[in-house]
Structure formats: C-alpha cells, structure tokens
A tleap script that builds the chain and sets N, CA, C and O, in Angstrom:
source leaprc.protein.ff14SB
mol = sequence {
  NMET LEU ASP LYS ASN GLY ASP PHE THR GLN
  ILE GLY ASP LEU LYS LYS ALA LYS ILE ARG
  CYS TYR VAL LYS GLU THR TYR PRO LYS PHE
  LEU ILE SER ASP GLY THR PHE PHE ILE SER
  GLY TYR PHE THR LYS ASP TRP LEU LYS ASN
  SER ALA SER ASN LYS ILE LYS ILE THR ASP
  LEU GLY GLU GLY LEU ILE LEU ILE ASN LYS
  TRP SER ILE GLU LEU CYS ARG VAL ASN SER
  ALA GLU ASP PHE THR SER TYR SER GLY ILE
  GLU MET ARG LEU ILE ILE HIE ASP CPHE
}
set mol.1.N position { 89.654 222.421 -4.278 }
set mol.1.CA position { 89.362 221.347 -3.331 }
set mol.1.C position { 87.937 221.477 -2.814 }
set mol.1.O position { 87.229 220.480 -2.673 }
set mol.2.N position { 87.522 222.694 -2.536 }
set mol.2.CA position { 86.173 222.882 -2.009 }
set mol.2.C position { 85.119 222.563 -3.067 }
set mol.2.O position { 84.087 221.965 -2.760 }
set mol.3.N position { 85.379 222.963 -4.312 }
set mol.3.CA position { 84.448 222.661 -5.400 }
set mol.3.C position { 84.316 221.160 -5.634 }
set mol.3.O position { 83.266 220.690 -6.073 }
set mol.4.N position { 85.375 220.405 -5.342 }
set mol.4.CA position { 85.386 218.950 -5.567 }
set mol.4.C position { 85.052 218.185 -4.289 }
set mol.4.O position { 85.287 216.979 -4.211 }
set mol.5.N position { 84.507 218.877 -3.288 }
set mol.5.CA position { 84.116 218.263 -2.010 }
set mol.5.C position { 85.274 217.551 -1.331 }
set mol.5.O position { 85.089 216.512 -0.696 }
set mol.6.N position { 86.483 218.121 -1.470 }
set mol.6.CA position { 87.653 217.577 -0.792 }
set mol.6.C position { 88.254 216.350 -1.437 }
set mol.6.O position { 89.141 215.727 -0.855 }
set mol.7.N position { 87.791 215.979 -2.641 }
set mol.7.CA position { 88.286 214.777 -3.315 }
set mol.7.C position { 89.479 215.134 -4.190 }
set mol.7.O position { 89.317 215.684 -5.279 }
set mol.8.N position { 90.682 214.820 -3.706 }
set mol.8.CA position { 91.909 215.176 -4.409 }
set mol.8.C position { 92.024 214.475 -5.754 }
set mol.8.O position { 92.677 214.994 -6.659 }
set mol.9.N position { 91.408 213.311 -5.907 }
set mol.9.CA position { 91.496 212.582 -7.170 }
set mol.9.C position { 90.791 213.317 -8.300 }
set mol.9.O position { 91.039 213.019 -9.469 }
set mol.10.N position { 89.921 214.266 -7.986 }
set mol.10.CA position { 89.193 215.022 -8.992 }
set mol.10.C position { 89.939 216.275 -9.467 }
set mol.10.O position { 89.429 217.007 -10.316 }
set mol.11.N position { 91.124 216.527 -8.937 }
set mol.11.CA position { 91.852 217.758 -9.252 }
set mol.11.C position { 92.427 217.746 -10.665 }
set mol.11.O position { 92.448 218.794 -11.310 }
set mol.12.N position { 92.889 216.614 -11.170 }
set mol.12.CA position { 93.385 216.526 -12.538 }
set mol.12.C position { 94.852 216.871 -12.678 }
set mol.12.O position { 95.670 216.470 -11.850 }
set mol.13.N position { 95.196 217.623 -13.736 }
set mol.13.CA position { 96.589 217.924 -14.083 }
set mol.13.C position { 97.311 218.750 -13.033 }
set mol.13.O position { 98.541 218.752 -13.004 }
set mol.14.N position { 96.605 219.435 -12.189 }
set mol.14.CA position { 97.234 220.232 -11.147 }
set mol.14.C position { 98.131 219.378 -10.264 }
set mol.14.O position { 99.125 219.876 -9.735 }
set mol.15.N position { 97.798 218.100 -10.095 }
set mol.15.CA position { 98.588 217.204 -9.250 }
set mol.15.C position { 100.012 217.015 -9.767 }
set mol.15.O position { 100.907 216.663 -8.998 }
set mol.16.N position { 100.230 217.247 -11.065 }
set mol.16.CA position { 101.554 217.058 -11.657 }
set mol.16.C position { 102.438 218.286 -11.493 }
set mol.16.O position { 103.634 218.230 -11.777 }
set mol.17.N position { 101.863 219.392 -11.039 }
set mol.17.CA position { 102.621 220.638 -10.905 }
set mol.17.C position { 103.643 220.525 -9.781 }
set mol.17.O position { 103.385 219.919 -8.741 }
set mol.18.N position { 104.809 221.123 -10.015 }
set mol.18.CA position { 105.829 221.206 -8.971 }
set mol.18.C position { 105.622 222.527 -8.243 }
set mol.18.O position { 105.264 223.536 -8.850 }
set mol.19.N position { 105.849 222.508 -6.954 }
set mol.19.CA position { 105.612 223.692 -6.134 }
set mol.19.C position { 106.931 224.188 -5.573 }
set mol.19.O position { 107.613 223.471 -4.842 }
set mol.20.N position { 107.286 225.411 -5.916 }
set mol.20.CA position { 108.471 226.046 -5.342 }
set mol.20.C position { 107.964 226.942 -4.216 }
set mol.20.O position { 107.114 227.805 -4.435 }
set mol.21.N position { 108.491 226.733 -3.013 }
set mol.21.CA position { 107.986 227.493 -1.882 }
set mol.21.C position { 109.096 227.792 -0.867 }
set mol.21.O position { 110.161 227.175 -0.871 }
set mol.22.N position { 108.809 228.739 -0.024 }
set mol.22.CA position { 109.700 229.197 1.034 }
set mol.22.C position { 109.314 228.490 2.327 }
set mol.22.O position { 108.132 228.436 2.667 }
set mol.23.N position { 110.272 227.957 3.043 }
set mol.23.CA position { 110.010 227.302 4.325 }
set mol.23.C position { 110.093 228.377 5.402 }
set mol.23.O position { 111.180 228.839 5.750 }
set mol.24.N position { 108.945 228.766 5.922 }
set mol.24.CA position { 108.890 229.815 6.938 }
set mol.24.C position { 109.421 229.311 8.271 }
set mol.24.O position { 110.241 229.970 8.910 }
set mol.25.N position { 108.954 228.144 8.686 }
set mol.25.CA position { 109.428 227.539 9.933 }
set mol.25.C position { 109.284 226.036 9.854 }
set mol.25.O position { 108.508 225.510 9.057 }
set mol.26.N position { 110.045 225.354 10.694 }
set mol.26.CA position { 110.015 223.892 10.692 }
set mol.26.C position { 109.465 223.313 11.986 }
set mol.26.O position { 109.127 222.131 12.047 }
set mol.27.N position { 109.375 224.143 13.022 }
set mol.27.CA position { 108.894 223.660 14.317 }
set mol.27.C position { 108.120 224.767 14.997 }
set mol.27.O position { 108.591 225.904 14.965 }
set mol.28.N position { 107.007 224.539 15.591 }
set mol.28.CA position { 106.315 223.265 15.838 }
set mol.28.C position { 105.557 222.732 14.623 }
set mol.28.O position { 105.179 221.561 14.591 }
set mol.29.N position { 105.334 223.596 13.617 }
set mol.29.CA position { 104.716 223.134 12.372 }
set mol.29.C position { 105.686 223.378 11.236 }
set mol.29.O position { 106.492 224.307 11.287 }
set mol.30.N position { 105.610 222.545 10.212 }
set mol.30.CA position { 106.359 222.787 8.994 }
set mol.30.C position { 105.494 223.721 8.162 }
set mol.30.O position { 104.532 223.287 7.528 }
set mol.31.N position { 105.835 224.991 8.166 }
set mol.31.CA position { 105.016 226.028 7.559 }
set mol.31.C position { 105.692 226.549 6.308 }
set mol.31.O position { 106.824 227.029 6.364 }
set mol.32.N position { 104.997 226.456 5.169 }
set mol.32.CA position { 105.562 226.900 3.906 }
set mol.32.C position { 104.703 228.012 3.323 }
set mol.32.O position { 103.530 228.162 3.666 }
set mol.33.N position { 105.320 228.793 2.427 }
set mol.33.CA position { 104.637 229.959 1.883 }
set mol.33.C position { 104.998 230.162 0.420 }
set mol.33.O position { 106.084 229.794 -0.027 }
set mol.34.N position { 104.070 230.753 -0.312 }
set mol.34.CA position { 104.346 231.181 -1.684 }
set mol.34.C position { 104.689 232.658 -1.725 }
set mol.34.O position { 104.821 233.232 -2.806 }
set mol.35.N position { 104.834 233.272 -0.582 }
set mol.35.CA position { 105.120 234.692 -0.478 }
set mol.35.C position { 103.913 235.492 -0.030 }
set mol.35.O position { 104.053 236.625 0.430 }
set mol.36.N position { 102.727 234.913 -0.161 }
set mol.36.CA position { 101.493 235.577 0.249 }
set mol.36.C position { 100.728 234.752 1.270 }
set mol.36.O position { 100.315 235.266 2.309 }
set mol.37.N position { 100.542 233.480 0.975 }
set mol.37.CA position { 99.746 232.597 1.822 }
set mol.37.C position { 100.642 231.563 2.499 }
set mol.37.O position { 101.725 231.246 2.007 }
set mol.38.N position { 100.179 231.045 3.627 }
set mol.38.CA position { 100.886 230.011 4.375 }
set mol.38.C position { 100.040 228.753 4.426 }
set mol.38.O position { 98.811 228.816 4.470 }
set mol.39.N position { 100.716 227.603 4.420 }
set mol.39.CA position { 100.028 226.317 4.559 }
set mol.39.C position { 100.945 225.386 5.348 }
set mol.39.O position { 102.170 225.477 5.259 }
set mol.40.N position { 100.338 224.498 6.112 }
set mol.40.CA position { 101.107 223.510 6.861 }
set mol.40.C position { 101.491 222.360 5.949 }
set mol.40.O position { 100.662 221.830 5.209 }
set mol.41.N position { 102.753 221.985 6.011 }
set mol.41.CA position { 103.238 220.851 5.238 }
set mol.41.C position { 103.411 219.645 6.149 }
set mol.41.O position { 103.894 219.765 7.275 }
set mol.42.N position { 103.015 218.497 5.655 }
set mol.42.CA position { 103.140 217.239 6.392 }
set mol.42.C position { 103.853 216.243 5.504 }
set mol.42.O position { 103.578 216.163 4.307 }
set mol.43.N position { 104.769 215.482 6.082 }
set mol.43.CA position { 105.554 214.507 5.327 }
set mol.43.C position { 104.966 213.114 5.479 }
set mol.43.O position { 104.422 212.775 6.530 }
set mol.44.N position { 105.076 212.308 4.428 }
set mol.44.CA position { 104.613 210.924 4.496 }
set mol.44.C position { 105.632 210.081 5.259 }
set mol.44.O position { 106.795 210.463 5.388 }
set mol.45.N position { 105.192 208.952 5.753 }
set mol.45.CA position { 106.087 208.041 6.464 }
set mol.45.C position { 107.199 207.543 5.544 }
set mol.45.O position { 108.341 207.385 5.975 }
set mol.46.N position { 106.865 207.297 4.285 }
set mol.46.CA position { 107.889 206.842 3.325 }
set mol.46.C position { 108.974 207.893 3.149 }
set mol.46.O position { 110.157 207.555 3.102 }
set mol.47.N position { 108.589 209.172 3.051 }
set mol.47.CA position { 109.586 210.219 2.900 }
set mol.47.C position { 110.480 210.276 4.129 }
set mol.47.O position { 111.694 210.438 4.006 }
set mol.48.N position { 109.892 210.143 5.310 }
set mol.48.CA position { 110.685 210.194 6.537 }
set mol.48.C position { 111.682 209.045 6.597 }
set mol.48.O position { 112.810 209.236 7.051 }
set mol.49.N position { 111.286 207.852 6.146 }
set mol.49.CA position { 112.219 206.722 6.103 }
set mol.49.C position { 113.372 207.008 5.141 }
set mol.49.O position { 114.533 206.765 5.470 }
set mol.50.N position { 113.051 207.525 3.954 }
set mol.50.CA position { 114.087 207.819 2.951 }
set mol.50.C position { 114.980 208.964 3.385 }
set mol.50.O position { 116.176 208.953 3.093 }
set mol.51.N position { 114.429 209.957 4.077 }
set mol.51.CA position { 115.234 211.099 4.492 }
set mol.51.C position { 116.254 210.695 5.552 }
set mol.51.O position { 117.335 211.277 5.636 }
set mol.52.N position { 115.907 209.701 6.355 }
set mol.52.CA position { 116.858 209.222 7.364 }
set mol.52.C position { 118.082 208.620 6.692 }
set mol.52.O position { 119.206 208.817 7.153 }
set mol.53.N position { 117.868 207.890 5.607 }
set mol.53.CA position { 119.003 207.297 4.897 }
set mol.53.C position { 119.779 208.351 4.099 }
set mol.53.O position { 120.978 208.193 3.865 }
set mol.54.N position { 119.092 209.432 3.678 }
set mol.54.CA position { 119.761 210.515 2.942 }
set mol.54.C position { 120.328 211.588 3.864 }
set mol.54.O position { 120.956 212.544 3.409 }
set mol.55.N position { 120.101 211.421 5.156 }
set mol.55.CA position { 120.580 212.348 6.190 }
set mol.55.C position { 120.039 213.770 6.028 }
set mol.55.O position { 120.739 214.744 6.306 }
set mol.56.N position { 118.781 213.877 5.574 }
set mol.56.CA position { 118.126 215.181 5.477 }
set mol.56.C position { 117.424 215.455 6.799 }
set mol.56.O position { 116.634 214.636 7.269 }
set mol.57.N position { 117.710 216.599 7.396 }
set mol.57.CA position { 117.054 216.997 8.637 }
set mol.57.C position { 116.044 218.087 8.321 }
set mol.57.O position { 116.380 219.106 7.716 }
set mol.58.N position { 114.805 217.864 8.737 }
set mol.58.CA position { 113.746 218.835 8.468 }
set mol.58.C position { 114.083 220.187 9.082 }
set mol.58.O position { 113.793 221.224 8.487 }
set mol.59.N position { 114.677 220.188 10.239 }
set mol.59.CA position { 114.982 221.452 10.912 }
set mol.59.C position { 116.014 222.283 10.159 }
set mol.59.O position { 116.088 223.494 10.370 }
set mol.60.N position { 116.813 221.668 9.285 }
set mol.60.CA position { 117.804 222.400 8.496 }
set mol.60.C position { 117.184 223.128 7.306 }
set mol.60.O position { 117.861 223.911 6.639 }
set mol.61.N position { 115.917 222.881 7.036 }
set mol.61.CA position { 115.263 223.475 5.873 }
set mol.61.C position { 114.688 224.866 6.157 }
set mol.61.O position { 114.248 225.545 5.230 }
set mol.62.N position { 114.684 225.297 7.405 }
set mol.62.CA position { 114.101 226.580 7.785 }
set mol.62.C position { 114.679 227.748 7.018 }
set mol.62.O position { 115.890 227.822 6.810 }
set mol.63.N position { 113.828 228.652 6.600 }
set mol.63.CA position { 114.176 229.871 5.867 }
set mol.63.C position { 114.880 229.586 4.546 }
set mol.63.O position { 115.704 230.379 4.090 }
set mol.64.N position { 114.556 228.466 3.943 }
set mol.64.CA position { 115.127 228.117 2.648 }
set mol.64.C position { 114.036 227.900 1.614 }
set mol.64.O position { 112.850 227.927 1.943 }
set mol.65.N position { 114.428 227.687 0.375 }
set mol.65.CA position { 113.499 227.377 -0.703 }
set mol.65.C position { 113.562 225.889 -1.002 }
set mol.65.O position { 114.638 225.290 -0.997 }
set mol.66.N position { 112.402 225.294 -1.261 }
set mol.66.CA position { 112.356 223.891 -1.662 }
set mol.66.C position { 111.461 223.764 -2.886 }
set mol.66.O position { 110.591 224.603 -3.120 }
set mol.67.N position { 111.677 222.722 -3.653 }
set mol.67.CA position { 110.848 222.401 -4.806 }
set mol.67.C position { 110.171 221.072 -4.508 }
set mol.67.O position { 110.828 220.035 -4.417 }
set mol.68.N position { 108.871 221.113 -4.359 }
set mol.68.CA position { 108.099 219.910 -4.040 }
set mol.68.C position { 107.690 219.252 -5.349 }
set mol.68.O position { 106.976 219.844 -6.158 }
set mol.69.N position { 108.151 218.016 -5.548 }
set mol.69.CA position { 107.910 217.297 -6.794 }
set mol.69.C position { 106.632 216.472 -6.780 }
set mol.69.O position { 105.947 216.367 -7.797 }
set mol.70.N position { 106.313 215.893 -5.646 }
set mol.70.CA position { 105.137 215.031 -5.534 }
set mol.70.C position { 104.403 215.399 -4.260 }
set mol.70.O position { 104.999 215.437 -3.184 }
set mol.71.N position { 103.102 215.671 -4.379 }
set mol.71.CA position { 102.337 216.164 -3.243 }
set mol.71.C position { 100.865 215.794 -3.394 }
set mol.71.O position { 100.420 215.368 -4.460 }
set mol.72.N position { 100.133 215.965 -2.318 }
set mol.72.CA position { 98.677 215.828 -2.332 }
set mol.72.C position { 98.108 216.797 -1.298 }
set mol.72.O position { 98.845 217.382 -0.505 }
set mol.73.N position { 96.810 216.952 -1.319 }
set mol.73.CA position { 96.118 217.876 -0.417 }
set mol.73.C position { 95.090 217.088 0.390 }
set mol.73.O position { 94.433 216.191 -0.136 }
set mol.74.N position { 94.959 217.429 1.666 }
set mol.74.CA position { 93.915 216.856 2.518 }
set mol.74.C position { 93.197 217.989 3.227 }
set mol.74.O position { 93.804 219.005 3.566 }
set mol.75.N position { 91.912 217.812 3.446 }
set mol.75.CA position { 91.140 218.722 4.273 }
set mol.75.C position { 90.838 218.004 5.577 }
set mol.75.O position { 90.363 216.868 5.571 }
set mol.76.N position { 91.116 218.669 6.703 }
set mol.76.CA position { 90.922 218.044 8.013 }
set mol.76.C position { 90.144 218.984 8.919 }
set mol.76.O position { 90.290 220.205 8.847 }
set mol.77.N position { 89.331 218.407 9.755 }
set mol.77.CA position { 88.637 219.197 10.777 }
set mol.77.C position { 89.576 219.395 11.959 }
set mol.77.O position { 90.173 218.443 12.462 }
set mol.78.N position { 89.698 220.647 12.394 }
set mol.78.CA position { 90.562 220.990 13.520 }
set mol.78.C position { 89.861 222.046 14.365 }
set mol.78.O position { 88.827 222.586 13.971 }
set mol.79.N position { 90.426 222.330 15.512 }
set mol.79.CA position { 89.935 223.405 16.361 }
set mol.79.C position { 90.619 224.693 15.915 }
set mol.79.O position { 91.814 224.871 16.150 }
set mol.80.N position { 89.881 225.585 15.281 }
set mol.80.CA position { 90.470 226.815 14.741 }
set mol.80.C position { 91.008 227.741 15.820 }
set mol.80.O position { 91.849 228.595 15.538 }
set mol.81.N position { 90.540 227.586 17.039 }
set mol.81.CA position { 91.064 228.405 18.131 }
set mol.81.C position { 92.493 228.008 18.473 }
set mol.81.O position { 93.248 228.816 19.015 }
set mol.82.N position { 92.868 226.776 18.164 }
set mol.82.CA position { 94.208 226.282 18.469 }
set mol.82.C position { 95.120 226.210 17.238 }
set mol.82.O position { 96.338 226.101 17.381 }
set mol.83.N position { 94.555 226.269 16.056 }
set mol.83.CA position { 95.323 226.081 14.824 }
set mol.83.C position { 95.152 227.289 13.914 }
set mol.83.O position { 94.105 227.446 13.285 }
set mol.84.N position { 96.173 228.148 13.836 }
set mol.84.CA position { 96.040 229.395 13.098 }
set mol.84.C position { 96.039 229.219 11.581 }
set mol.84.O position { 95.697 230.159 10.863 }
set mol.85.N position { 96.409 228.050 11.076 }
set mol.85.CA position { 96.391 227.826 9.633 }
set mol.85.C position { 95.051 227.281 9.158 }
set mol.85.O position { 94.931 226.847 8.013 }
set mol.86.N position { 94.057 227.299 10.012 }
set mol.86.CA position { 92.733 226.791 9.651 }
set mol.86.C position { 91.729 227.943 9.580 }
set mol.86.O position { 91.990 229.057 10.033 }
set mol.87.N position { 90.591 227.634 9.005 }
set mol.87.CA position { 89.503 228.600 8.928 }
set mol.87.C position { 88.192 227.855 9.123 }
set mol.87.O position { 87.918 226.869 8.439 }
set mol.88.N position { 87.394 228.328 10.051 }
set mol.88.CA position { 86.077 227.762 10.312 }
set mol.88.C position { 86.133 226.251 10.579 }
set mol.88.O position { 85.264 225.502 10.133 }
set mol.89.N position { 87.155 225.822 11.302 }
set mol.89.CA position { 87.262 224.424 11.707 }
set mol.89.C position { 87.832 223.494 10.655 }
set mol.89.O position { 87.820 222.279 10.851 }
set mol.90.N position { 88.335 224.026 9.535 }
set mol.90.CA position { 88.895 223.190 8.467 }
set mol.90.C position { 90.309 223.657 8.160 }
set mol.90.O position { 90.558 224.853 8.006 }
set mol.91.N position { 91.230 222.708 8.072 }
set mol.91.CA position { 92.597 223.009 7.689 }
set mol.91.C position { 92.920 222.280 6.385 }
set mol.91.O position { 92.651 221.086 6.248 }
set mol.92.N position { 93.495 223.007 5.433 }
set mol.92.CA position { 93.989 222.390 4.216 }
set mol.92.C position { 95.450 222.038 4.458 }
set mol.92.O position { 96.244 222.906 4.820 }
set mol.93.N position { 95.812 220.774 4.261 }
set mol.93.CA position { 97.172 220.303 4.522 }
set mol.93.C position { 97.837 219.875 3.217 }
set mol.93.O position { 97.249 219.176 2.392 }
set mol.94.N position { 99.068 220.315 3.063 }
set mol.94.CA position { 99.869 219.888 1.915 }
set mol.94.C position { 100.690 218.683 2.368 }
set mol.94.O position { 101.560 218.805 3.230 }
set mol.95.N position { 100.410 217.530 1.785 }
set mol.95.CA position { 101.114 216.301 2.120 }
set mol.95.C position { 102.272 216.172 1.129 }
set mol.95.O position { 102.063 216.089 -0.081 }
set mol.96.N position { 103.497 216.158 1.665 }
set mol.96.CA position { 104.698 216.137 0.838 }
set mol.96.C position { 105.199 214.706 0.716 }
set mol.96.O position { 105.566 214.075 1.708 }
set mol.97.N position { 105.210 214.200 -0.518 }
set mol.97.CA position { 105.693 212.849 -0.791 }
set mol.97.C position { 107.156 212.865 -1.233 }
set mol.97.O position { 107.901 211.924 -0.961 }
set mol.98.N position { 107.569 213.951 -1.923 }
set mol.98.CA position { 108.938 214.028 -2.417 }
set mol.98.C position { 109.281 215.481 -2.734 }
set mol.98.O position { 108.461 216.222 -3.277 }
set mol.99.N position { 110.510 215.877 -2.385 }
set mol.99.CA position { 111.007 217.204 -2.784 }
set mol.99.C position { 112.494 217.147 -3.011 }
set mol.99.O position { 113.106 218.159 -3.353 }
savepdb mol mol.pdb
quit
C-alpha cells in the first residue's frame, strides 16, 4: 500500500485473496489478527444491512476464526496517541465487504 501511495486499485491479484484471521475483540474496535499482527476491521454499510437479515451479530464473533472473502484496504490519518493500531499518524484499515 505504501509503495502504491495508498491506491488500492494498484494492488492487483492480492485483492482476490481470502483472509483467514482470528477475531481478537469486537468492541470498542473490531480487531483481527493473523497471529502476529493486529489490524482494525471495518464493515461496509451493505454488509451491515445484509447481516441484520441474516441475524449475524458482530459481538458474537469474538475469539473466533473468520474467512474474509471480499475486502479492501484504506489508509487514514488518525491521532496515534489515541489509536494504538496506527503508526506515525496513519492507520491501515481492513474494510470487510463479505465473510
């Protein structure tokens, strides 16, 4: 992402990869891990609408494994003193479209 100046469209085939990850916590942040690193997960509005009809509760996913099928990455400026998942004022966010 840094090499591509934050442009997710330049990532290529990596976007098709499925991500299997551990849900560390669901509140106050949806925090997921690969076993070594942590990243904040954010859900799209469309996913939230569909999950309501499927009766999926985000809080029930804590300490479980999920397989993310469709995702994207965003880089956002944040206050690193308040956000522990950021570095030098930048947070990488995993946007979850489907899992």
